[in-house]
C-alpha positions as CSV (number, residue, x, y, z in Angstrom):
1,X,-16.7,14.5,6.3
2,X,-18.0,11.0,5.7
3,X,-17.0,7.8,7.6
4,X,-18.3,4.6,6.1
5,X,-17.9,1.6,8.3
6,X,-17.9,-1.4,6.1
7,X,-17.6,-4.9,7.0
8,X,-15.2,-6.4,4.0
9,X,-16.4,-9.7,3.3
10,X,-13.8,-12.2,2.1
11,X,-14.0,-13.3,-0.9
12,X,-11.8,-16.6,-3.3
13,X,-9.9,-14.7,-5.8
14,X,-11.4,-16.6,-8.7
15,X,-9.2,-19.4,-10.8
16,X,-8.8,-17.8,-14.1
17,X,-7.7,-15.0,-12.6
18,X,-5.2,-16.0,-10.0
19,X,-3.5,-19.0,-9.2
20,X,-3.1,-20.5,-5.7
21,X,-5.0,-18.8,-2.9
22,X,-6.0,-15.3,-2.9
23,X,-8.3,-13.5,-1.1
24,X,-9.8,-10.1,-1.8
25,X,-12.0,-7.3,0.8
26,X,-13.4,-4.6,-1.0
27,X,-12.5,-1.7,1.9
28,X,-13.6,1.7,-0.1
29,X,-16.3,1.7,-2.5
30,X,-17.3,5.8,-2.3
31,X,-20.3,7.2,-3.4
32,X,-20.6,8.2,-7.5
33,X,-18.9,10.2,-8.6
34,X,-16.0,8.6,-7.0
35,X,-14.6,5.8,-9.4
36,X,-12.4,5.1,-6.8
37,X,-11.7,1.3,-5.5
38,X,-9.4,0.3,-2.6
39,X,-8.8,-3.7,-1.8
40,X,-7.2,-5.3,0.5
41,X,-5.3,-8.6,-0.9
42,X,-4.3,-11.7,0.7
43,X,-2.1,-14.3,-0.9
44,X,-0.7,-17.4,0.4
45,X,3.1,-18.1,-0.5
46,X,3.7,-18.7,-4.5
47,X,0.0,-17.3,-5.1
48,X,-0.6,-14.5,-8.0
49,X,-2.5,-13.2,-10.5
50,X,-2.7,-13.6,-13.7
51,X,-1.6,-10.8,-16.6
52,X,-3.7,-7.9,-16.4
53,X,-4.1,-4.2,-16.8
54,X,-6.1,-1.1,-15.3
55,X,-7.9,1.5,-17.2
56,X,-6.2,4.3,-15.3
57,X,-3.2,2.3,-13.8
58,X,-3.4,0.8,-9.9
59,X,-1.2,1.7,-6.8
60,X,-0.4,-1.6,-4.7
61,X,0.8,-0.8,-1.1
62,X,2.4,-3.7,0.8
63,X,1.7,-4.1,4.2
64,X,3.1,-7.4,5.3
65,X,5.4,-10.2,3.5
66,X,7.2,-10.4,0.9
67,X,6.0,-10.4,-3.4
68,X,6.7,-10.0,-6.7
69,X,5.6,-8.0,-9.3
70,X,6.7,-7.9,-13.0
71,X,5.3,-5.6,-15.9
72,X,5.5,-7.0,-19.5
73,X,9.0,-6.6,-21.1
74,X,10.5,-6.2,-17.9
75,X,12.1,-8.2,-14.5
76,X,10.6,-9.0,-12.2
77,X,10.9,-7.2,-9.0
78,X,11.0,-8.0,-5.5
79,X,8.5,-6.1,-3.1
80,X,8.2,-6.2,0.6
81,X,6.4,-4.2,3.1
82,X,6.0,-1.0,3.3
83,X,6.7,-1.1,-0.7
84,X,4.6,1.6,-3.1
85,X,4.2,0.5,-6.7
86,X,2.8,2.1,-9.5
87,X,1.5,0.4,-12.5
88,X,0.7,3.2,-15.4
89,X,-3.1,2.9,-17.6
90,X,-3.0,0.4,-19.4
91,X,0.6,-1.7,-18.4
92,X,0.1,-5.3,-18.6
93,X,1.4,-7.0,-15.5
94,X,0.7,-9.5,-12.7
95,X,2.2,-9.9,-8.8
96,X,1.7,-11.8,-6.2
97,X,3.5,-13.1,-2.9
98,X,6.8,-14.9,-3.1
99,X,7.5,-18.6,-3.3
100,X,8.2,-18.8,0.8
101,X,5.8,-16.5,2.6
102,X,2.3,-14.9,2.4
103,X,2.0,-11.2,1.1
104,X,-0.8,-9.1,1.3
105,X,-1.1,-5.5,-0.3
106,X,-3.5,-2.8,-0.7
107,X,-4.8,-2.2,-3.9
108,X,-6.2,0.8,-5.5
109,X,-7.2,1.4,-8.7
110,X,-9.9,3.8,-10.5
111,X,-12.9,2.3,-12.5
112,X,-13.9,3.2,-16.1
113,X,-16.7,5.1,-17.1
114,X,-18.6,1.8,-17.6
115,X,-17.3,0.6,-13.6
116,X,-14.6,-2.0,-14.9
117,X,-11.4,-1.4,-13.3
118,X,-9.5,-4.8,-14.7
119,X,-9.1,-6.3,-17.4
120,X,-8.0,-10.1,-17.4
121,X,-4.9,-11.8,-19.6
122,X,-3.7,-15.0,-19.6
123,X,-2.2,-17.2,-16.9
124,X,1.4,-16.2,-15.7
125,X,3.0,-19.9,-17.0
126,X,7.1,-18.8,-15.6
127,X,6.0,-17.7,-11.7
128,X,9.4,-18.2,-10.2
129,X,9.1,-21.6,-7.8
Protein backbone atom coordinates (compact mmCIF):
# COMPACT_ATOMS: atom_id res chain seq x y z
CA UNK A 1 0.00 0.00 0.00
CA UNK A 2 1.25 3.46 -0.87
CA UNK A 3 -0.12 6.41 1.08
CA UNK A 4 0.45 9.87 -0.31
CA UNK A 5 0.04 12.79 2.02
CA UNK A 6 -0.51 15.98 0.08
CA UNK A 7 -1.50 19.28 1.50
CA UNK A 8 -4.14 20.43 -0.95
CA UNK A 9 -3.81 23.93 -2.30
CA UNK A 10 -7.20 25.60 -2.62
CA UNK A 11 -7.56 27.32 -5.96
CA UNK A 12 -10.38 29.66 -6.96
CA UNK A 13 -12.41 28.37 -9.89
CA UNK A 14 -11.60 30.50 -12.96
CA UNK A 15 -14.33 33.00 -13.93
CA UNK A 16 -14.34 31.61 -17.49
CA UNK A 17 -15.42 28.20 -16.17
CA UNK A 18 -17.44 29.02 -13.03
CA UNK A 19 -20.09 31.52 -11.96
CA UNK A 20 -19.94 32.65 -8.33
CA UNK A 21 -17.46 31.63 -5.66
CA UNK A 22 -16.02 28.15 -6.28
CA UNK A 23 -12.91 26.66 -4.72
CA UNK A 24 -11.12 23.48 -5.86
CA UNK A 25 -8.66 21.20 -4.09
CA UNK A 26 -6.94 18.50 -6.16
CA UNK A 27 -6.64 15.78 -3.53
CA UNK A 28 -5.40 12.76 -5.51
CA UNK A 29 -3.16 12.48 -8.54
CA UNK A 30 -1.72 8.95 -8.66
CA UNK A 31 1.52 8.38 -10.53
CA UNK A 32 1.48 7.23 -14.15
CA UNK A 33 0.22 5.10 -15.72
CA UNK A 34 -2.87 6.16 -13.77
CA UNK A 35 -4.76 9.15 -15.19
CA UNK A 36 -7.18 9.38 -12.26
CA UNK A 37 -7.83 12.82 -10.74
CA UNK A 38 -9.88 13.51 -7.60
CA UNK A 39 -11.00 17.00 -6.57
CA UNK A 40 -12.98 18.43 -3.70
CA UNK A 41 -15.08 21.30 -5.08
CA UNK A 42 -16.70 23.86 -2.77
CA UNK A 43 -19.57 25.96 -4.21
CA UNK A 44 -21.06 29.02 -2.48
CA UNK A 45 -24.87 29.32 -2.71
CA UNK A 46 -25.88 29.58 -6.37
CA UNK A 47 -22.32 29.12 -7.69
CA UNK A 48 -21.96 26.66 -10.58
CA UNK A 49 -19.89 25.43 -13.49
CA UNK A 50 -20.18 26.39 -17.13
CA UNK A 51 -21.37 23.70 -19.53
CA UNK A 52 -18.62 21.13 -19.98
CA UNK A 53 -17.72 17.53 -20.89
CA UNK A 54 -15.24 14.90 -19.67
CA UNK A 55 -13.60 12.46 -22.12
CA UNK A 56 -14.02 9.48 -19.80
CA UNK A 57 -17.02 10.66 -17.78
CA UNK A 58 -17.19 11.92 -14.22
CA UNK A 59 -18.36 10.76 -10.81
CA UNK A 60 -19.75 13.42 -8.46
CA UNK A 61 -20.30 12.49 -4.82
CA UNK A 62 -21.99 15.17 -2.70
CA UNK A 63 -20.34 15.54 0.71
CA UNK A 64 -22.44 18.37 2.14
CA UNK A 65 -25.22 20.75 1.22
CA UNK A 66 -27.57 20.65 -1.73
CA UNK A 67 -26.91 21.22 -5.39
CA UNK A 68 -28.18 20.98 -8.91
CA UNK A 69 -26.98 19.11 -11.98
CA UNK A 70 -28.29 19.23 -15.52
CA UNK A 71 -27.39 17.11 -18.52
CA UNK A 72 -27.94 18.54 -21.98
CA UNK A 73 -31.52 17.84 -23.05
CA UNK A 74 -32.55 16.85 -19.53
CA UNK A 75 -34.27 18.47 -16.59
CA UNK A 76 -32.47 20.04 -13.63
CA UNK A 77 -31.86 17.36 -10.97
CA UNK A 78 -31.53 18.10 -7.25
CA UNK A 79 -28.59 16.47 -5.47
CA UNK A 80 -27.96 16.24 -1.72
CA UNK A 81 -25.28 15.05 0.70
CA UNK A 82 -24.73 11.33 0.15
CA UNK A 83 -25.87 11.35 -3.51
CA UNK A 84 -23.57 10.03 -6.23
CA UNK A 85 -24.01 11.07 -9.86
CA UNK A 86 -22.45 9.42 -12.94
CA UNK A 87 -21.88 11.67 -15.95
CA UNK A 88 -21.38 9.68 -19.17
CA UNK A 89 -18.21 10.19 -21.27
CA UNK A 90 -18.66 13.22 -23.52
CA UNK A 91 -22.01 14.16 -21.92
CA UNK A 92 -22.49 17.95 -21.87
CA UNK A 93 -23.60 19.06 -18.39
CA UNK A 94 -23.27 21.59 -15.56
CA UNK A 95 -23.50 21.37 -11.77
CA UNK A 96 -23.33 23.59 -8.71
CA UNK A 97 -24.88 24.66 -5.43
CA UNK A 98 -28.59 25.25 -4.93
CA UNK A 99 -29.47 28.96 -4.64
CA UNK A 100 -29.77 28.97 -0.82
CA UNK A 101 -26.99 26.64 0.38
CA UNK A 102 -23.35 25.78 0.06
CA UNK A 103 -22.48 22.46 -1.60
CA UNK A 104 -19.28 20.43 -1.59
CA UNK A 105 -18.69 17.40 -3.78
CA UNK A 106 -15.91 15.06 -4.76
CA UNK A 107 -15.29 15.05 -8.50
CA UNK A 108 -13.52 12.00 -9.92
CA UNK A 109 -12.30 12.00 -13.52
CA UNK A 110 -9.85 10.15 -15.72
CA UNK A 111 -7.70 12.36 -17.92
CA UNK A 112 -7.34 11.64 -21.62
CA UNK A 113 -3.96 10.46 -22.95
CA UNK A 114 -3.00 14.10 -23.63
CA UNK A 115 -3.68 14.99 -19.97
CA UNK A 116 -6.94 16.89 -20.48
CA UNK A 117 -9.82 15.99 -18.21
CA UNK A 118 -12.39 18.67 -19.07
CA UNK A 119 -13.61 20.37 -22.25
CA UNK A 120 -15.22 23.68 -21.25
CA UNK A 121 -18.12 25.20 -23.15
CA UNK A 122 -20.56 28.13 -22.82
CA UNK A 123 -21.63 29.73 -19.56
CA UNK A 124 -25.00 28.68 -18.15
CA UNK A 125 -27.50 31.49 -18.75
CA UNK A 126 -30.61 29.95 -17.17
CA UNK A 127 -29.34 28.73 -13.77
CA UNK A 128 -32.22 28.56 -11.27
CA UNK A 129 -32.32 31.60 -9.00
